[in-house]
FIDO-815421 format. One line per field, with one value per residue (C-alpha): residue in three letters; x, y, z. Coordinates in steps of 0.1 Angstrom, whole numbers, always signed. Example, Ala and Ser with C-alpha at 12.3 -4.5 7.8 and 13.67 -1.06 7.14 Angstrom:
% FIDO-815421
r = ALA  SER
X = +123  +137
Y = -45  -11
Z = +78  +71
//
This chain:
% FIDO-815421
r = MET  ALA  SER  ALA  THR  SER  ASN  THR  PRO  GLU  THR  ALA  LEU  SER  SER  ALA  GLY  ILE  TYR  ALA  VAL  LEU  LYS  ARG  PHE  PHE  VAL  GLN  ALA  ALA  LYS  THR  ALA  PRO  ASP  SER  GLY  LEU  ASP  PRO  GLU  ARG  PHE  MET  LYS  ALA  SER  THR  HIS  TRP  MET  ARG  HIS  THR  PHE  VAL  ARG  GLN  ALA  LEU  VAL  ASP  GLY  VAL  PRO  ILE  GLU  VAL  VAL  SER  GLU  LEU  ALA  GLY  HIS  ALA  SER  ILE  ASP  THR  THR  SER  ILE  TYR  SER  THR  GLN  GLU  LEU  ALA  ARG  LYS  ILE  ARG  ALA  LEU  GLN  THR  MET  LYS  ARG  TRP  VAL  ALA  GLN  SER
X = -15  -6  +31  +48  +46  +11  -6  -41  -58  -79  -46  -30  +8  +18  +44  +65  +61  +70  +101  +110  +106  +127  +155  +157  +159  +186  +206  +204  +214  +244  +256  +258  +266  +304  +298  +284  +310  +286  +292  +274  +276  +251  +226  +231  +223  +192  +158  +123  +132  +162  +139  +116  +145  +158  +123  +119  +154  +152  +118  +131  +162  +139  +120  +87  +72  +81  +44  +37  +66  +57  +21  +34  +58  +31  +51  +29  +48  +64  +92  +102  +104  +124  +153  +158  +158  +184  +206  +202  +212  +242  +251  +247  +269  +296  +295  +298  +327  +345  +338  +352  +384  +387  +380  +406  +433  +428
Y = -294  -258  -248  -226  -196  -201  -169  -182  -159  -187  -207  -199  -200  -226  -219  -246  -226  -193  -210  -224  -190  -172  -198  -194  -157  -160  -183  -157  -129  -150  -152  -114  -105  -103  -76  -54  -64  -87  -121  -147  -173  -153  -154  -191  -196  -173  -186  -176  -182  -159  -132  -136  -131  -101  -84  -88  -75  -46  -36  -35  -15  +10  +15  -3  -12  -47  -56  -46  -65  -97  -96  -91  -120  -142  -150  -166  -147  -114  -132  -148  -114  -100  -124  -102  -72  -86  -94  -59  -45  -67  -53  -17  -24  -39  -8  +15  -4  +0  +38  +39  +23  +48  +77  +63  +59  +95
Z = -122  -131  -133  -107  -131  -142  -155  -151  -125  -110  -103  -70  -68  -42  -14  -33  -65  -48  -35  -69  -87  -60  -60  -98  -93  -67  -90  -118  -93  -82  -118  -121  -84  -91  -116  -88  -62  -44  -31  -53  -25  -5  -34  -38  -1  -2  +3  +12  +48  +45  +30  +60  +84  +64  +64  +102  +110  +85  +98  +134  +122  +105  +137  +130  +164  +175  +179  +143  +131  +152  +136  +101  +106  +119  +151  +178  +205  +205  +223  +190  +174  +203  +193  +163  +184  +207  +177  +163  +197  +197  +163  +175  +206  +183  +161  +191  +204  +172  +173  +209  +199  +169  +192  +217  +190  +176
//
């Protein structure tokens, strides 16, 4: 069996291999995160699943059409992708509420 980081072109990297490589990367990132003012715990909790969620959320934030994001994420239904859209809308509403309070206090 080939290793997770095999350089042999005819050996495919398994999903478990990709996960292992990325977890090692995140552990290394956690070690240097404080030097950049970042929370190392976030890197320790990071995973391929977290990256998937981050991609979907950021694509929607950047204005990629939900149908495209849904297809790229491999969601069987656009309803699944719309959950991220709803979460993003809630984040925007909270941001506006903060702004409203700031304006009201001025």
